[in-house]
VEXSE-124963 format. One record per residue (C-alpha): x, y, z. Coordinates in Angstrom, 2 decimals, always signed. Example, Ala and Ser with C-alpha at 12.3 -4.5 7.8 and 13.67 -1.06 7.14 Angstrom:
BEGIN
{X:+12.30; Y:-4.50; Z:+7.80}
{X:+13.67; Y:-1.06; Z:+7.14}
END
This chain:
BEGIN
{X:-10.69; Y:+30.36; Z:+3.01}
{X:-12.59; Y:+32.55; Z:+0.41}
{X:-16.04; Y:+34.24; Z:+0.80}
{X:-17.44; Y:+31.50; Z:-1.66}
{X:-16.31; Y:+28.53; Z:+0.67}
{X:-17.51; Y:+30.52; Z:+3.74}
{X:-21.00; Y:+30.84; Z:+2.20}
{X:-21.12; Y:+27.30; Z:+0.92}
{X:-20.17; Y:+26.00; Z:+4.41}
{X:-22.52; Y:+28.37; Z:+6.24}
{X:-25.61; Y:+27.29; Z:+4.17}
{X:-24.65; Y:+23.67; Z:+4.53}
{X:-24.11; Y:+23.96; Z:+8.34}
{X:-27.68; Y:+25.43; Z:+8.67}
{X:-29.37; Y:+22.27; Z:+8.26}
{X:-30.71; Y:+20.21; Z:+11.19}
{X:-28.45; Y:+17.38; Z:+12.24}
{X:-30.76; Y:+15.43; Z:+14.58}
{X:-29.05; Y:+12.82; Z:+16.98}
{X:-27.87; Y:+9.26; Z:+16.47}
{X:-29.62; Y:+7.25; Z:+13.79}
{X:-31.87; Y:+4.17; Z:+14.31}
{X:-30.90; Y:+0.86; Z:+12.73}
{X:-33.49; Y:+1.56; Z:+9.99}
{X:-32.02; Y:+4.94; Z:+9.33}
{X:-28.54; Y:+3.53; Z:+9.32}
{X:-29.75; Y:+1.44; Z:+6.36}
{X:-30.99; Y:+4.50; Z:+4.69}
{X:-27.79; Y:+6.17; Z:+5.30}
{X:-25.77; Y:+3.78; Z:+3.81}
{X:-28.09; Y:+3.51; Z:+0.80}
{X:-27.73; Y:+7.40; Z:+0.56}
{X:-24.00; Y:+7.08; Z:+0.83}
{X:-23.96; Y:+5.03; Z:-2.51}
{X:-26.00; Y:+7.56; Z:-4.44}
{X:-25.47; Y:+9.74; Z:-7.72}
{X:-24.56; Y:+12.60; Z:-5.55}
{X:-22.21; Y:+10.33; Z:-3.73}
{X:-20.76; Y:+8.85; Z:-6.79}
{X:-17.62; Y:+11.12; Z:-6.87}
{X:-16.69; Y:+9.22; Z:-3.45}
{X:-17.40; Y:+5.76; Z:-4.68}
{X:-15.21; Y:+5.68; Z:-8.05}
{X:-13.12; Y:+2.74; Z:-9.03}
{X:-10.53; Y:+1.73; Z:-6.47}
{X:-6.97; Y:+3.12; Z:-7.45}
{X:-4.66; Y:+1.17; Z:-9.29}
{X:-1.89; Y:+2.18; Z:-6.79}
{X:-4.05; Y:+0.90; Z:-3.94}
{X:-5.20; Y:-2.37; Z:-5.62}
{X:-1.81; Y:-3.20; Z:-7.33}
{X:-0.18; Y:-2.94; Z:-3.69}
{X:-2.36; Y:-6.01; Z:-2.93}
{X:-2.24; Y:-7.73; Z:-6.19}
{X:-6.08; Y:-7.52; Z:-6.55}
{X:-7.95; Y:-5.77; Z:-9.41}
{X:-11.24; Y:-4.19; Z:-8.97}
{X:-13.44; Y:-6.58; Z:-10.70}
{X:-15.74; Y:-3.95; Z:-11.89}
{X:-16.43; Y:-4.53; Z:-15.75}
{X:-19.11; Y:-4.09; Z:-18.28}
{X:-18.67; Y:-7.57; Z:-19.54}
{X:-21.93; Y:-8.49; Z:-18.78}
{X:-23.82; Y:-5.29; Z:-19.53}
{X:-27.40; Y:-5.87; Z:-20.22}
{X:-29.24; Y:-5.10; Z:-23.55}
{X:-31.59; Y:-2.14; Z:-22.92}
{X:-34.26; Y:-1.53; Z:-25.68}
{X:-33.92; Y:+1.58; Z:-27.88}
{X:-36.69; Y:+3.94; Z:-28.70}
{X:-36.79; Y:+2.45; Z:-32.20}
{X:-37.46; Y:-1.02; Z:-30.51}
{X:-40.21; Y:+0.52; Z:-28.73}
{X:-41.71; Y:+2.35; Z:-31.64}
{X:-41.81; Y:-1.01; Z:-33.63}
{X:-43.30; Y:-2.99; Z:-30.96}
{X:-46.18; Y:-0.54; Z:-30.93}
{X:-47.04; Y:-1.91; Z:-34.54}
{X:-48.81; Y:-5.02; Z:-33.19}
{X:-50.08; Y:-6.27; Z:-29.96}
{X:-48.01; Y:-9.42; Z:-29.75}
{X:-44.74; Y:-7.58; Z:-30.17}
{X:-46.08; Y:-4.94; Z:-27.61}
{X:-46.95; Y:-7.36; Z:-25.03}
{X:-43.37; Y:-9.04; Z:-25.51}
{X:-41.54; Y:-5.67; Z:-25.19}
{X:-43.51; Y:-4.81; Z:-22.11}
{X:-42.37; Y:-8.08; Z:-20.47}
{X:-38.84; Y:-7.44; Z:-21.53}
{X:-38.79; Y:-3.96; Z:-20.13}
{X:-40.47; Y:-4.91; Z:-16.83}
{X:-38.11; Y:-7.80; Z:-16.44}
{X:-35.19; Y:-5.75; Z:-16.91}
{X:-36.50; Y:-3.05; Z:-14.33}
{X:-36.89; Y:-5.78; Z:-11.86}
{X:-33.37; Y:-7.11; Z:-12.62}
{X:-31.73; Y:-3.61; Z:-12.09}
{X:-33.73; Y:-3.00; Z:-8.85}
{X:-32.65; Y:-6.44; Z:-7.51}
{X:-29.07; Y:-6.03; Z:-8.55}
{X:-28.70; Y:-2.41; Z:-6.66}
{X:-30.56; Y:-4.14; Z:-3.75}
{X:-28.17; Y:-7.11; Z:-3.51}
{X:-24.89; Y:-5.19; Z:-4.31}
{X:-25.73; Y:-2.38; Z:-1.67}
{X:-26.27; Y:-5.25; Z:+0.97}
{X:-23.03; Y:-6.94; Z:-0.13}
{X:-21.20; Y:-3.33; Z:+0.26}
{X:-22.86; Y:-2.83; Z:+3.69}
{X:-21.49; Y:-6.34; Z:+5.09}
{X:-18.10; Y:-5.54; Z:+3.67}
{X:-17.65; Y:-2.16; Z:+5.12}
{X:-18.70; Y:-3.51; Z:+8.49}
{X:-16.34; Y:-6.43; Z:+8.32}
{X:-13.50; Y:-3.94; Z:+7.45}
{X:-14.53; Y:-1.64; Z:+10.24}
{X:-14.57; Y:-4.72; Z:+12.67}
{X:-10.93; Y:-5.80; Z:+11.33}
{X:-9.81; Y:-2.20; Z:+11.67}
{X:-10.90; Y:-2.05; Z:+15.27}
{X:-9.46; Y:-5.47; Z:+15.95}
{X:-6.07; Y:-4.51; Z:+14.58}
{X:-6.06; Y:-0.99; Z:+16.73}
{X:-6.85; Y:-3.19; Z:+19.82}
{X:-3.98; Y:-5.50; Z:+18.92}
{X:-1.61; Y:-2.59; Z:+18.67}
{X:-2.80; Y:-1.34; Z:+22.38}
{X:-2.20; Y:-4.92; Z:+23.52}
{X:+1.19; Y:-5.54; Z:+21.94}
{X:+2.26; Y:-1.97; Z:+23.30}
{X:+0.80; Y:-2.43; Z:+26.76}
{X:+2.69; Y:-5.87; Z:+27.18}
{X:+5.97; Y:-4.34; Z:+26.09}
{X:+5.65; Y:-1.37; Z:+28.47}
{X:+5.08; Y:-3.70; Z:+31.24}
{X:+8.03; Y:-5.95; Z:+30.22}
{X:+10.15; Y:-2.79; Z:+30.10}
{X:+8.92; Y:-1.81; Z:+33.31}
{X:+9.71; Y:-5.36; Z:+34.95}
{X:+13.32; Y:-5.38; Z:+33.44}
{X:+14.05; Y:-1.95; Z:+34.93}
{X:+12.99; Y:-3.25; Z:+38.42}
{X:+14.98; Y:-6.21; Z:+38.02}
{X:+18.05; Y:-4.07; Z:+37.09}
{X:+17.53; Y:-1.96; Z:+39.98}
{X:+17.12; Y:-4.73; Z:+42.30}
{X:+20.04; Y:-6.39; Z:+41.01}
{X:+22.17; Y:-3.16; Z:+41.49}
{X:+21.21; Y:-3.00; Z:+45.01}
{X:+22.07; Y:-6.64; Z:+45.59}
{X:+25.53; Y:-5.98; Z:+44.25}
{X:+26.05; Y:-2.97; Z:+46.55}
{X:+25.02; Y:-4.95; Z:+49.51}
{X:+27.23; Y:-7.84; Z:+48.43}
{X:+30.18; Y:-5.38; Z:+48.00}
{X:+29.71; Y:-3.92; Z:+51.36}
{X:+29.80; Y:-7.56; Z:+52.83}
{X:+32.85; Y:-8.32; Z:+51.22}
{X:+34.51; Y:-5.15; Z:+52.51}
{X:+33.38; Y:-6.26; Z:+55.97}
{X:+34.76; Y:-9.67; Z:+55.81}
{X:+31.74; Y:-11.32; Z:+54.13}
{X:+29.42; Y:-13.63; Z:+56.33}
{X:+32.44; Y:-15.17; Z:+58.21}
{X:+31.27; Y:-13.72; Z:+61.31}
{X:+33.60; Y:-15.79; Z:+63.51}
{X:+36.51; Y:-13.83; Z:+62.31}
{X:+34.83; Y:-10.68; Z:+63.82}
{X:+34.20; Y:-12.57; Z:+67.04}
{X:+37.91; Y:-13.21; Z:+67.64}
{X:+39.33; Y:-10.12; Z:+66.00}
{X:+37.16; Y:-7.42; Z:+66.95}
{X:+39.65; Y:-4.82; Z:+68.19}
{X:+37.27; Y:-2.04; Z:+67.57}
{X:+34.44; Y:-3.36; Z:+69.66}
{X:+34.39; Y:-1.97; Z:+73.07}
{X:+32.52; Y:-5.03; Z:+74.39}
{X:+30.70; Y:-8.11; Z:+73.77}
{X:+27.47; Y:-6.31; Z:+73.69}
{X:+28.75; Y:-4.23; Z:+70.78}
{X:+30.00; Y:-7.19; Z:+68.91}
{X:+26.69; Y:-8.98; Z:+69.28}
{X:+24.88; Y:-5.84; Z:+67.90}
{X:+27.01; Y:-5.88; Z:+64.88}
{X:+26.42; Y:-9.41; Z:+64.25}
{X:+22.89; Y:-8.81; Z:+64.58}
{X:+23.20; Y:-6.12; Z:+62.06}
{X:+25.13; Y:-8.21; Z:+59.67}
{X:+22.45; Y:-11.04; Z:+59.74}
{X:+19.86; Y:-8.46; Z:+58.93}
{X:+22.00; Y:-7.36; Z:+55.99}
{X:+22.18; Y:-10.70; Z:+54.78}
{X:+18.60; Y:-11.41; Z:+55.04}
{X:+17.73; Y:-7.88; Z:+53.22}
{X:+20.16; Y:-8.99; Z:+50.42}
{X:+18.72; Y:-12.36; Z:+50.11}
{X:+15.24; Y:-10.64; Z:+49.55}
{X:+16.63; Y:-8.01; Z:+47.31}
{X:+18.23; Y:-10.78; Z:+45.09}
{X:+15.07; Y:-12.94; Z:+45.06}
{X:+13.10; Y:-9.78; Z:+44.01}
{X:+15.41; Y:-9.30; Z:+41.25}
{X:+15.19; Y:-12.80; Z:+39.98}
{X:+11.26; Y:-12.46; Z:+40.05}
{X:+11.31; Y:-9.37; Z:+38.03}
{X:+13.71; Y:-10.66; Z:+35.61}
{X:+11.51; Y:-13.81; Z:+34.86}
{X:+8.33; Y:-11.71; Z:+34.82}
{X:+10.10; Y:-9.27; Z:+32.26}
{X:+10.86; Y:-12.30; Z:+30.13}
{X:+7.41; Y:-13.85; Z:+30.28}
{X:+5.87; Y:-10.43; Z:+29.49}
{X:+8.44; Y:-9.93; Z:+26.57}
{X:+7.53; Y:-13.34; Z:+25.19}
{X:+3.75; Y:-12.39; Z:+25.49}
{X:+4.57; Y:-9.10; Z:+23.58}
{X:+6.41; Y:-11.00; Z:+20.91}
{X:+3.09; Y:-13.28; Z:+20.36}
{X:+0.97; Y:-10.04; Z:+20.46}
{X:+3.15; Y:-8.37; Z:+17.95}
{X:+2.72; Y:-11.42; Z:+15.61}
{X:-1.19; Y:-11.21; Z:+16.07}
{X:-0.90; Y:-7.34; Z:+15.50}
{X:+0.72; Y:-7.91; Z:+12.23}
{X:-1.70; Y:-10.79; Z:+11.26}
{X:-4.61; Y:-8.70; Z:+11.90}
{X:-3.05; Y:-5.69; Z:+9.95}
{X:-2.94; Y:-7.81; Z:+6.90}
{X:-6.51; Y:-9.00; Z:+7.39}
{X:-7.75; Y:-5.22; Z:+7.82}
{X:-6.00; Y:-4.26; Z:+4.60}
{X:-7.66; Y:-7.14; Z:+2.78}
{X:-11.04; Y:-6.31; Z:+4.15}
{X:-10.56; Y:-2.55; Z:+3.22}
{X:-9.71; Y:-3.51; Z:-0.55}
{X:-12.86; Y:-6.08; Z:-0.42}
{X:-15.08; Y:-3.11; Z:+1.11}
{X:-13.99; Y:-0.68; Z:-1.70}
{X:-14.67; Y:-3.26; Z:-4.28}
{X:-18.15; Y:-3.85; Z:-2.93}
{X:-18.66; Y:-0.27; Z:-2.83}
{X:-17.52; Y:+0.23; Z:-6.42}
{X:-19.86; Y:-2.88; Z:-7.49}
{X:-22.68; Y:-1.14; Z:-5.71}
{X:-22.03; Y:+2.10; Z:-7.21}
{X:-21.86; Y:+0.43; Z:-10.70}
{X:-25.19; Y:-1.23; Z:-10.33}
{X:-26.85; Y:+2.19; Z:-9.21}
{X:-25.14; Y:+3.90; Z:-12.09}
{X:-26.57; Y:+1.38; Z:-14.47}
{X:-30.15; Y:+1.73; Z:-12.74}
{X:-29.86; Y:+5.56; Z:-12.90}
{X:-28.69; Y:+5.53; Z:-16.64}
{X:-31.58; Y:+3.41; Z:-17.63}
{X:-34.46; Y:+3.20; Z:-15.18}
{X:-36.10; Y:+6.63; Z:-16.20}
{X:-36.02; Y:+5.82; Z:-20.01}
{X:-37.22; Y:+2.20; Z:-19.52}
{X:-40.22; Y:+3.43; Z:-17.35}
{X:-40.96; Y:+6.07; Z:-20.00}
{X:-40.70; Y:+3.31; Z:-22.67}
{X:-43.13; Y:+1.40; Z:-20.78}
{X:-45.49; Y:+4.20; Z:-20.19}
{X:-45.32; Y:+4.65; Z:-24.03}
{X:-45.97; Y:+1.10; Z:-24.74}
{X:-49.10; Y:+0.94; Z:-22.49}
{X:-50.32; Y:+4.35; Z:-23.47}
{X:-53.45; Y:+4.15; Z:-25.76}
{X:-53.70; Y:+7.94; Z:-26.16}
{X:-52.52; Y:+9.90; Z:-29.18}
{X:-49.26; Y:+10.71; Z:-27.29}
{X:-46.30; Y:+9.75; Z:-29.43}
{X:-43.28; Y:+7.53; Z:-28.52}
{X:-41.18; Y:+10.69; Z:-29.69}
{X:-43.16; Y:+12.78; Z:-27.11}
{X:-41.99; Y:+10.39; Z:-24.39}
{X:-38.58; Y:+10.44; Z:-25.54}
{X:-38.27; Y:+14.10; Z:-25.70}
{X:-39.65; Y:+14.27; Z:-21.88}
{X:-36.77; Y:+11.95; Z:-20.92}
{X:-34.18; Y:+13.92; Z:-22.77}
{X:-35.23; Y:+17.12; Z:-21.17}
{X:-35.24; Y:+15.60; Z:-17.72}
{X:-31.80; Y:+14.27; Z:-18.47}
{X:-30.54; Y:+17.75; Z:-19.40}
{X:-31.80; Y:+19.24; Z:-16.33}
{X:-30.02; Y:+16.64; Z:-14.29}
{X:-26.99; Y:+17.15; Z:-16.03}
{X:-27.43; Y:+20.99; Z:-15.32}
{X:-27.91; Y:+20.48; Z:-11.54}
{X:-24.75; Y:+18.25; Z:-11.38}
{X:-22.74; Y:+20.80; Z:-13.20}
{X:-23.87; Y:+23.51; Z:-10.95}
{X:-22.89; Y:+21.30; Z:-7.74}
{X:-19.61; Y:+20.57; Z:-9.20}
{X:-18.83; Y:+24.40; Z:-9.97}
{X:-19.96; Y:+25.23; Z:-6.50}
{X:-17.49; Y:+22.58; Z:-4.94}
{X:-14.63; Y:+23.86; Z:-7.26}
{X:-15.48; Y:+27.51; Z:-6.12}
{X:-15.20; Y:+26.26; Z:-2.46}
{X:-11.93; Y:+24.29; Z:-3.20}
{X:-10.03; Y:+27.41; Z:-4.23}
{X:-9.94; Y:+28.58; Z:-0.81}
{X:-9.35; Y:+25.16; Z:+1.03}
{X:-8.93; Y:+25.17; Z:+4.69}
{X:-6.73; Y:+28.23; Z:+4.80}
{X:-3.01; Y:+28.59; Z:+3.60}
{X:-0.93; Y:+25.42; Z:+4.34}
{X:+1.91; Y:+26.01; Z:+6.71}
{X:+5.53; Y:+25.55; Z:+5.98}
{X:+4.87; Y:+21.71; Z:+6.00}
{X:+2.16; Y:+21.83; Z:+3.73}
{X:-0.54; Y:+20.98; Z:+6.42}
{X:-3.87; Y:+22.74; Z:+7.27}
{X:-6.73; Y:+22.40; Z:+9.74}
{X:-9.17; Y:+19.72; Z:+8.44}
{X:-12.11; Y:+21.38; Z:+9.89}
{X:-13.44; Y:+24.47; Z:+11.52}
{X:-15.37; Y:+24.70; Z:+14.75}
{X:-14.16; Y:+23.54; Z:+18.28}
{X:-12.65; Y:+20.35; Z:+19.60}
{X:-15.53; Y:+18.44; Z:+21.14}
{X:-13.57; Y:+15.23; Z:+22.21}
{X:-9.82; Y:+14.65; Z:+22.24}
{X:-7.57; Y:+11.66; Z:+21.72}
{X:-6.94; Y:+8.90; Z:+24.24}
{X:-9.23; Y:+6.95; Z:+27.09}
{X:-12.76; Y:+8.03; Z:+27.53}
{X:-15.89; Y:+6.52; Z:+28.91}
{X:-17.63; Y:+4.21; Z:+26.53}
{X:-20.84; Y:+5.69; Z:+24.39}
{X:-23.57; Y:+3.65; Z:+23.06}
{X:-26.43; Y:+4.23; Z:+20.48}
{X:-28.62; Y:+2.30; Z:+18.23}
{X:-25.50; Y:+1.32; Z:+15.97}
{X:-23.48; Y:-0.13; Z:+19.07}
{X:-21.12; Y:+1.04; Z:+21.36}
{X:-17.76; Y:+3.10; Z:+20.93}
{X:-14.37; Y:+2.09; Z:+21.91}
{X:-13.13; Y:+2.96; Z:+25.40}
{X:-10.13; Y:+4.39; Z:+23.50}
{X:-10.84; Y:+7.38; Z:+21.15}
{X:-8.28; Y:+6.87; Z:+18.42}
{X:-8.75; Y:+10.37; Z:+16.80}
{X:-10.02; Y:+13.92; Z:+17.66}
{X:-13.56; Y:+15.29; Z:+17.04}
{X:-14.22; Y:+18.63; Z:+15.68}
{X:-17.55; Y:+20.17; Z:+15.68}
{X:-18.54; Y:+22.89; Z:+13.19}
{X:-22.16; Y:+22.04; Z:+12.43}
{X:-23.79; Y:+19.90; Z:+9.95}
{X:-22.76; Y:+20.22; Z:+6.36}
{X:-19.64; Y:+22.14; Z:+7.33}
{X:-16.79; Y:+21.70; Z:+4.93}
{X:-14.04; Y:+19.09; Z:+5.69}
{X:-10.68; Y:+19.78; Z:+4.16}
{X:-7.65; Y:+17.53; Z:+3.16}
{X:-5.05; Y:+18.01; Z:+5.89}
{X:-2.24; Y:+17.56; Z:+3.29}
{X:-2.01; Y:+16.69; Z:-0.32}
{X:-2.17; Y:+12.99; Z:-1.21}
{X:-4.30; Y:+10.36; Z:-2.94}
{X:-7.61; Y:+9.35; Z:-1.63}
{X:-7.44; Y:+5.27; Z:-1.25}
{X:-10.72; Y:+4.87; Z:+0.55}
{X:-14.15; Y:+6.49; Z:+0.17}
{X:-17.13; Y:+4.50; Z:+1.34}
{X:-19.43; Y:+3.65; Z:+4.20}
{X:-17.20; Y:+2.24; Z:+7.07}
{X:-19.40; Y:+0.68; Z:+9.86}
{X:-19.11; Y:+2.70; Z:+12.81}
{X:-17.01; Y:+5.43; Z:+11.09}
{X:-20.17; Y:+6.01; Z:+8.79}
{X:-19.21; Y:+7.60; Z:+5.35}
{X:-15.37; Y:+7.74; Z:+5.54}
{X:-12.54; Y:+9.04; Z:+3.32}
{X:-8.84; Y:+8.17; Z:+3.86}
{X:-5.99; Y:+9.90; Z:+2.22}
{X:-2.39; Y:+8.67; Z:+1.63}
{X:+0.23; Y:+11.44; Z:+1.99}
{X:+3.39; Y:+9.38; Z:+1.28}
{X:+6.06; Y:+8.36; Z:+3.78}
{X:+3.82; Y:+6.00; Z:+5.60}
{X:+1.52; Y:+8.83; Z:+6.76}
{X:-2.26; Y:+8.68; Z:+6.19}
{X:-5.27; Y:+10.64; Z:+7.71}
{X:-8.97; Y:+9.52; Z:+7.98}
{X:-11.93; Y:+11.53; Z:+7.97}
{X:-15.29; Y:+10.07; Z:+9.39}
{X:-19.19; Y:+10.57; Z:+9.88}
{X:-19.49; Y:+12.21; Z:+6.50}
{X:-23.10; Y:+13.39; Z:+5.62}
{X:-25.27; Y:+11.01; Z:+3.33}
{X:-24.05; Y:+12.07; Z:-0.10}
{X:-21.39; Y:+14.38; Z:+1.52}
{X:-18.36; Y:+12.85; Z:-0.64}
{X:-16.50; Y:+15.71; Z:-2.73}
{X:-13.72; Y:+13.35; Z:-3.79}
{X:-13.54; Y:+9.80; Z:-5.39}
{X:-11.35; Y:+7.11; Z:-4.61}
{X:-7.78; Y:+7.13; Z:-6.38}
{X:-8.19; Y:+11.23; Z:-6.64}
{X:-5.10; Y:+13.22; Z:-5.84}
{X:-6.06; Y:+16.25; Z:-3.74}
{X:-4.33; Y:+19.28; Z:-2.40}
{X:-3.98; Y:+20.53; Z:+1.08}
{X:-7.05; Y:+22.55; Z:+1.85}
{X:-9.26; Y:+21.04; Z:-0.80}
{X:-12.83; Y:+20.35; Z:+0.16}
{X:-13.02; Y:+16.61; Z:+0.25}
{X:-16.30; Y:+16.15; Z:+2.06}
{X:-19.09; Y:+17.64; Z:+4.44}
{X:-19.65; Y:+16.94; Z:+8.06}
{X:-22.37; Y:+14.62; Z:+9.00}
{X:-23.84; Y:+12.24; Z:+11.70}
{X:-23.34; Y:+8.83; Z:+10.05}
{X:-22.10; Y:+5.69; Z:+11.78}
{X:-21.71; Y:+5.61; Z:+15.42}
{X:-22.05; Y:+9.22; Z:+15.90}
{X:-23.82; Y:+11.36; Z:+18.58}
{X:-24.34; Y:+14.62; Z:+16.38}
{X:-22.76; Y:+16.15; Z:+13.38}
{X:-18.84; Y:+16.37; Z:+13.65}
{X:-15.60; Y:+15.28; Z:+11.97}
{X:-13.83; Y:+12.44; Z:+13.54}
{X:-10.25; Y:+12.91; Z:+12.33}
{X:-7.53; Y:+10.37; Z:+12.59}
{X:-3.78; Y:+10.11; Z:+11.66}
{X:-1.82; Y:+6.92; Z:+10.89}
{X:+1.79; Y:+6.33; Z:+10.64}
{X:+2.64; Y:+3.07; Z:+8.73}
{X:-0.95; Y:+1.86; Z:+9.54}
{X:-0.82; Y:+2.60; Z:+13.14}
{X:-2.85; Y:+5.47; Z:+14.79}
{X:-1.32; Y:+8.31; Z:+16.58}
{X:-2.36; Y:+11.22; Z:+18.49}
{X:-3.60; Y:+13.68; Z:+15.75}
{X:-3.30; Y:+16.62; Z:+18.29}
{X:+0.30; Y:+15.96; Z:+18.81}
{X:+0.96; Y:+15.31; Z:+15.19}
{X:-0.73; Y:+18.28; Z:+13.75}
{X:+0.94; Y:+20.42; Z:+16.44}
{X:+4.44; Y:+19.36; Z:+15.13}
{X:+3.26; Y:+20.63; Z:+11.77}
{X:+2.28; Y:+23.81; Z:+13.08}
{X:-1.56; Y:+23.29; Z:+13.09}
{X:-3.68; Y:+23.38; Z:+16.15}
{X:-6.74; Y:+20.98; Z:+16.42}
END
C-alpha cells in the first residue's frame, strides 16, 4: 500500500461512524447509496451477467423528456402568455423528475430487499440440505457397523453349532457337569438375544438413513430452486438500481438548469437570462472539477491496492482486525431486523471510511444496496469463485457494475449500512454460488484474514 492510499484511508477512517441506523436513517442511506457520488457503483448491469440469464437491462433513453433550452426561455420572456406557459412547463418537468426519482428509488429498495431475502433463503436451504445429508451418512454408518456386529455374532454361533442347543446337551464332552452345560446354554441364549437386538438396530438405522437421504434429495431440489430465484432477484435488483440511478442522473443533469431557467422567467429585475445561464455553467464546471479530483484521489489510492498479491494473486480485502468469524453465533438485532444465527462471512474492522480492496482480479457483477448487507459489491473471479463485500458506506462505491478490477484495487469504503453494528467490512466467499468459510479459503491462498 503506498503513502497516498494510507493517507486517504486514514483521513476517511477518522469520520464518526455511530451505531446501527434507524428505519428512517436506513431509507436515507439507501437514497445516498444511489447518488451522483455513488454513480460508479450503479452503472448498467454488465452484458456478461445479464446475458447469462437472457435478460437485458431495460434502461434506455427512448422516452427521454424534452427539456427547455436557454433560447426557449429567452423567447418566452418576450410576452406574458409565453412566459406563463413556459413557467408551467418547467414546473411540471421538475415535479415529474422528482416523482420519477422517488418512485424508482422506492422500487430499487423493494427489489434489493427481495434479493437479500431470496439470498438468505438460498443460504438456509444449503445448510438444511447439507445437514440432512450428514445425518443420513451418519445413520448409514451406524447401520453398517450394526450389520458388521450382527454378522460377527452369527459367525460365532455358526462355529458353536448355531442355535441347535440340543446337540450340545447330548454331546458336551468338554462340559465337566450339568451345571457348566446349563451355564453355556444360558450364555448362548443371551448371545442370540444380543444378536437380535443388534440386527434390529441395523435395520432401524438403515431405514432412518434411507428416510433422511430421501429428505436430503428433496432439500437439494429446493436449494436449487431457491438458487435460481436468488439469481433472478439479483438481476432484478441491479436493474432497479440502474433505473433509479438513471432517474437520478437525469434529475442531476437538468434540475439545476431548470431551476435557474424558472428563476430567470420569474425575475423582474434587470438580470439577464445570459447571466443565469452563466451561473449554471460555472457551477457545473466546479462540480466536474470536484468529481475529477475525487477520481484522481481514487486512482492514486488504487495503485497501491491492498498490498502485493501473493503467488496466487490474492490479497487481504481490508485492514484492521477480525471482529467476527465464520460460523454459528448468537443472533443480533437492531432497527433493521435480526441477523442470522449463522455468520456466512468474516468481519474485518478498520474504522469508518477505510479502504476496501478487491481480494482477487475479476468482474464486478453486483453493486447496489442489498437489504441487510447494506451497500454491497460482488466480484466474479472465474472458475465458479466469487467474493462479496458488505456494509459499504453511503456513496462509498469506487467501482461500477460490469467493471473489471485487479487484485488490491480499491473498490469501496467501509461503512455501517444495512444490518450492521458499527463500521466494518463483512467479507464473503462463494464457490459455485454457495458460501464457504472465507478464513480457510483465504488461508489456502496464503492470506490471513
